[in-house]
C-alpha positions as a printed Julia matrix, in Angstrom:
340×3 Matrix{Float64}:
  32.44  -63.85  26.63
  30.75  -67.26  26.69
  26.7   -67.17  25.57
  25.46  -67.25  29.02
  27.32  -63.93  30.48
  26.18  -62.67  27.44
  22.39  -63.25  27.71
  24.11  -62.42  31.8
  24.3   -59.52  30.12
  21.68  -59.32  27.38
  19.72  -59.84  30.05
  20.74  -57.47  33.09
  20.15  -54.75  30.29
  16.08  -55.4   29.48
  15.34  -55.71  32.84
  17.53  -51.65  33.77
  16.14  -50.83  30.59
  12.4   -51.63  32.27
  13.19  -50.05  35.58
  14.22  -46.96  34.39
  10.58  -47.47  32.4
   8.8   -47.83  35.11
  10.54  -45.61  37.04
   9.44  -42.97  33.96
   5.9   -43.4   33.67
   5.07  -43.63  38.08
   7.06  -40.71  38.03
   4.59  -39.54  35.48
   1.45  -40.99  36.53
   2.76  -39.48  40.1
   3.17  -35.74  37.89
  -0.08  -35.55  36.27
  -1.9   -36.66  39.45
  -0.53  -33.45  40.87
  -1.12  -31.23  38.1
  -4.76  -32.73  38.72
  -4.55  -31.7   42.43
  -5.64  -27.38  43.64
  -3.04  -26.12  44.45
  -3.66  -24.8   47.63
  -3.16  -20.65  47.82
  -4.22  -20.32  44.21
  -7.14  -19.09  41.89
 -10.57  -20.99  43.14
 -12.69  -22.54  40.26
 -15.43  -24.11  40.0
 -17.38  -25.38  36.65
 -20.27  -22.75  35.13
 -21.5   -21.74  31.76
 -18.95  -20.18  30.36
 -20.46  -17.21  26.8
 -17.98  -15.61  24.45
 -20.99  -13.1   25.31
 -20.73  -11.69  28.41
 -20.37   -8.58  28.14
 -17.38   -7.32  30.77
 -15.58  -10.44  30.25
 -11.98  -12.1   30.45
 -11.99  -16.22  28.7
  -8.48  -17.6   29.07
  -6.83  -20.9   29.16
  -6.91  -21.33  33.2
  -3.42  -22.93  34.25
  -3.54  -23.44  37.7
  -3.47  -27.14  38.46
  -6.41  -28.88  39.81
  -9.85  -30.74  37.82
 -10.02  -27.97  35.97
  -6.21  -27.31  34.45
  -5.81  -25.89  30.35
  -9.89  -25.09  30.55
 -10.85  -22.24  28.93
 -11.97  -20.08  32.29
 -14.04  -17.02  32.88
 -13.73  -14.49  35.0
 -14.98  -10.12  35.33
 -12.28   -8.05  32.44
 -13.16   -5.59  35.99
 -11.22   -8.32  38.45
  -8.58  -10.8   36.79
  -7.34  -12.6   39.92
 -11.27  -12.87  41.09
 -12.44  -16.61  41.63
 -12.84  -18.67  38.16
 -15.55  -20.51  35.67
 -15.06  -23.36  34.4
 -16.02  -24.22  31.25
 -14.85  -28.6   30.36
 -14.02  -27.06  27.56
  -9.93  -27.54  27.17
  -7.22  -25.2   24.31
  -3.77  -24.93  23.8
  -3.6   -21.72  22.33
  -7.47  -19.45  22.81
  -9.13  -16.43  21.31
 -11.76  -14.92  20.77
 -14.63  -11.99  19.74
 -17.94  -11.21  17.93
 -19.51  -15.16  19.88
 -16.26  -16.72  17.92
 -13.82  -18.75  19.25
 -10.65  -20.62  18.4
  -9.32  -23.21  20.44
  -5.83  -24.66  19.34
  -6.19  -29.32  20.78
  -3.34  -31.1   21.4
  -5.0   -35.34  20.78
  -2.75  -37.18  22.56
  -1.7   -40.72  20.58
  -0.57  -43.4   22.22
   2.51  -42.9   20.11
   2.86  -39.32  19.34
   0.3   -36.45  19.84
  -1.78  -34.38  16.65
  -2.98  -31.3   16.65
  -6.24  -29.31  15.16
  -7.87  -25.89  15.03
 -12.05  -26.36  16.32
 -13.85  -23.2   15.77
 -16.86  -22.32  19.12
 -20.13  -20.55  18.93
 -20.32  -18.3   21.57
 -21.46  -21.82  24.17
 -18.81  -22.77  23.05
 -20.13  -25.65  20.38
 -17.74  -26.86  18.06
 -18.74  -25.16  14.73
 -15.8   -26.94  12.47
 -12.57  -28.72  12.84
  -9.46  -28.18  10.94
  -6.28  -30.37  11.13
  -3.22  -28.59  12.45
   1.2   -30.2   11.13
   2.34  -29.01  14.04
   3.11  -27.24  17.73
   0.01  -24.18  17.66
   1.61  -20.99  19.27
  -0.99  -18.77  18.2
  -4.37  -17.85  17.15
  -6.2   -14.9   16.22
 -10.33  -13.93  15.57
 -11.22  -11.24  13.63
 -13.05   -8.34  15.33
 -16.13   -9.38  13.06
 -16.38  -13.3   14.19
 -15.97  -14.34  11.3
 -12.47  -15.21   9.84
  -9.62  -17.33  12.26
  -6.3   -17.82  12.35
  -3.48  -19.62  13.63
   0.1   -20.99  13.7
   1.63  -23.72  13.95
   5.46  -25.31  14.52
   6.21  -28.21  12.07
   9.43  -27.53  12.7
  12.09  -26.89  15.18
  10.77  -25.51  18.71
  11.68  -22.28  19.1
  11.66  -18.76  17.01
  14.65  -17.47  18.73
  16.0   -20.33  16.55
  17.11  -20.71  13.21
  15.73  -24.33  12.41
  11.71  -24.54  12.26
   9.08  -23.57  10.45
   5.39  -21.78  10.65
   2.3   -22.43   9.09
  -0.5   -19.94   8.78
  -3.68  -19.92   8.37
  -6.59  -18.66   7.97
 -10.19  -19.65   7.54
 -13.7   -18.15   6.54
 -16.36  -19.05   9.76
 -18.63  -18.28   7.37
 -17.66  -20.47   4.64
 -15.56  -22.91   5.53
 -13.25  -22.44   3.12
  -9.58  -22.73   4.12
  -6.15  -21.03   3.4
  -3.22  -23.27   5.15
  -0.67  -21.89   4.53
   0.04  -17.48   3.5
   3.26  -18.76   1.79
   0.6   -19.63  -1.75
   0.22  -15.72  -1.16
   1.55  -13.33  -3.27
   4.85  -11.89  -1.39
   5.28   -7.79  -2.42
   8.57   -6.67  -0.68
   9.74   -3.63  -1.15
   7.15   -2.77  -4.24
   8.33   -5.81  -5.55
   7.44   -9.65  -6.4
   9.36  -11.63  -3.7
  10.15  -15.43  -3.54
  11.87  -17.69  -1.67
  12.21  -20.88  -0.2
  12.26  -20.03   3.38
   9.49  -17.42   3.43
   7.46  -18.25   6.92
   4.62  -16.35   8.33
   3.19  -16.48  11.84
   1.15  -14.34  14.21
  -1.69  -13.29  12.13
  -3.46   -9.99  13.95
  -7.0    -8.86  11.42
  -8.68   -5.35  10.75
 -12.17   -4.43  11.06
 -13.59   -3.85   7.82
 -12.89   -8.51   7.13
  -9.7    -7.7    4.02
  -6.96   -6.55   6.02
  -4.94   -8.37   8.03
  -0.64   -7.64   9.23
   1.43  -11.48   9.8
   5.43  -11.55  10.71
   6.9   -13.25   7.34
  10.52  -14.29   8.21
  13.2   -14.43   4.9
  16.6   -14.38   5.16
  17.43  -14.17   8.35
  14.7   -10.77   8.35
  11.74  -10.37   9.75
   9.19   -8.06   8.61
   5.25   -6.36   9.7
   3.3    -7.22   6.11
  -0.39   -5.96   5.3
  -2.37   -8.88   3.94
  -5.1    -8.77   1.52
  -8.12  -11.58   2.6
  -9.34  -10.69  -1.48
  -6.34   -9.42  -3.27
  -4.48  -12.84  -1.68
  -1.17  -10.57  -1.22
   0.98   -9.17   1.63
   3.04   -6.52   1.01
   5.76   -5.45   3.16
   5.3    -2.7    6.02
   8.29   -1.78   8.58
  11.41   -4.47   9.54
  11.73   -6.77  13.41
   8.46   -7.0   14.26
   7.16  -10.51  14.69
   3.39  -11.97  16.71
   1.77   -8.5   15.44
  -1.11   -7.17  17.73
  -3.51   -4.77  16.12
  -4.86   -2.34  18.48
  -8.45   -1.71  18.36
  -8.42    1.56  16.72
  -7.12    0.71  13.18
  -4.01    2.72  14.37
  -1.06    0.8   15.86
   0.4    -2.9   16.4
   2.07   -3.95  19.77
   4.66   -6.81  17.97
   7.83   -7.55  19.94
  11.25   -6.98  18.65
  14.66   -8.53  18.52
  17.29   -5.93  21.04
  21.22   -7.06  20.72
  23.16   -8.02  23.1
  19.87  -10.03  24.89
  20.24  -13.51  25.33
  19.25  -15.89  21.81
  16.63  -17.24  23.96
  15.23  -14.03  25.15
  15.72  -11.64  22.48
  12.16   -9.57  22.25
  11.86   -6.28  23.91
   7.58   -4.84  23.76
   7.4    -2.22  21.13
   4.62   -0.09  19.69
   4.58    1.13  15.91
   2.62    3.65  15.08
   1.17    2.62  10.63
   0.51    6.04  10.18
   4.13    7.55  10.98
   6.22    3.77  11.61
   7.51    5.73  14.87
   8.38    2.45  17.38
   7.06    3.52  21.5
   8.87    1.09  23.07
   6.7    -0.46  26.13
   8.35   -0.17  30.35
   8.86   -4.04  30.67
  11.93   -4.84  31.26
  11.65   -9.0   30.02
  11.92  -10.58  28.11
   8.09  -11.41  25.26
   7.51  -14.66  23.5
   3.91  -13.26  22.86
   1.69  -12.55  21.31
   0.43   -9.44  22.54
  -3.83   -8.33  24.01
  -5.37   -5.48  23.13
  -6.95   -4.94  26.56
  -8.49   -1.86  24.91
  -7.07    1.29  23.41
  -4.62    1.86  26.29
  -4.0    -1.09  27.6
  -1.73   -4.18  26.67
  -1.57   -7.84  27.7
   0.45  -10.4   27.47
   1.35  -13.88  29.29
   4.82  -14.2   31.03
   6.52  -17.44  32.92
   5.02  -18.04  35.36
   4.72  -20.96  38.89
   1.62  -22.81  36.9
   3.26  -22.56  33.27
   2.68  -18.77  31.79
   1.21  -15.36  34.85
  -1.31  -12.2   32.9
   0.65   -8.79  33.08
  -1.05   -5.63  31.68
   1.77   -2.45  30.82
   0.28    1.44  29.16
   0.97    1.3   25.83
   2.73    4.29  25.31
   5.7     3.7   27.15
   4.66    4.74  30.63
   3.86    3.37  33.24
   5.47    0.3   34.87
   4.2    -3.73  34.06
   1.45   -5.6   36.81
   0.94   -8.95  36.69
  -3.1    -8.97  36.91
  -3.87  -13.13  36.73
  -2.33  -16.0   37.56
  -2.04  -19.45  35.7
  -3.53  -17.9   33.11
  -2.36  -17.52  28.94
  -3.99  -17.25  26.35
  -6.51  -14.3   26.89
  -9.24  -12.29  25.02
 -11.65   -9.25  26.36
 -14.97   -9.61  25.24
 -16.86   -6.06  24.61
 -18.92   -4.77  26.46
């Protein structure tokens, strides 16, 4: 091939790549424009005042297309599919209790995104912020509002895979003292000290005593429910095959997702409830795989997200294994129920 032909081939390749890049940018821009346009038939969303102390309300991330997509919105808990009030604050993951919120956010850069956890007061004003070392996946606040926790993926993109790592962090909201990774805690497994290079934690959930928490520990291809102690900095294994635990308001049961044999590798989980006194498991009447850290609406009802047309929809199911799943809200995720 002559030099002239090589130059022509190179120029054609550059032009082709430029055309692909321009087309990709235009497609992404058009899609972003569509996301900012209100979808006909979607939920009504209007700007307004949102607080974390309004009794009988549900605060969540709105995923409906329109100008308020990804903002924290609120509805009466008794009417979860009703008109939404949007706050202007955007979160990827969210949770709140006792007037304290934790909002996991993405900061979009020119080359790559970074992430942070923002502690919010009752009026959604920022109190503190912390760097998050990967893609946020779970968030929780203790019932007293004194502690917040979050989990991030720092490698891989699915719990169903084997090539991932997580970091679970806990912060004392009152003092700002941060534990950036539960891997610093002492592990008691089957009554003995345990150390392994593949230890991962995720899915923190708090008890009301400002001392006890529960989480998932993964090691050697297995997952465990662990009970943690914020005073002694220890975690103790309690039960196997437990992921994303969620403690009931009475502190007696754990809702969680459990891997079930025979299900697809990318959707292997069913919802269960574990009695912490008897260690008896109850399978919930949701036949679909659920990849979420469920929320207790009350002592009888579990709320969780499943994929929907605009990202995710919220469903509810009785915690005793009876009934059947019921969709309560479309284009919504990360709910927090405000007491009262």
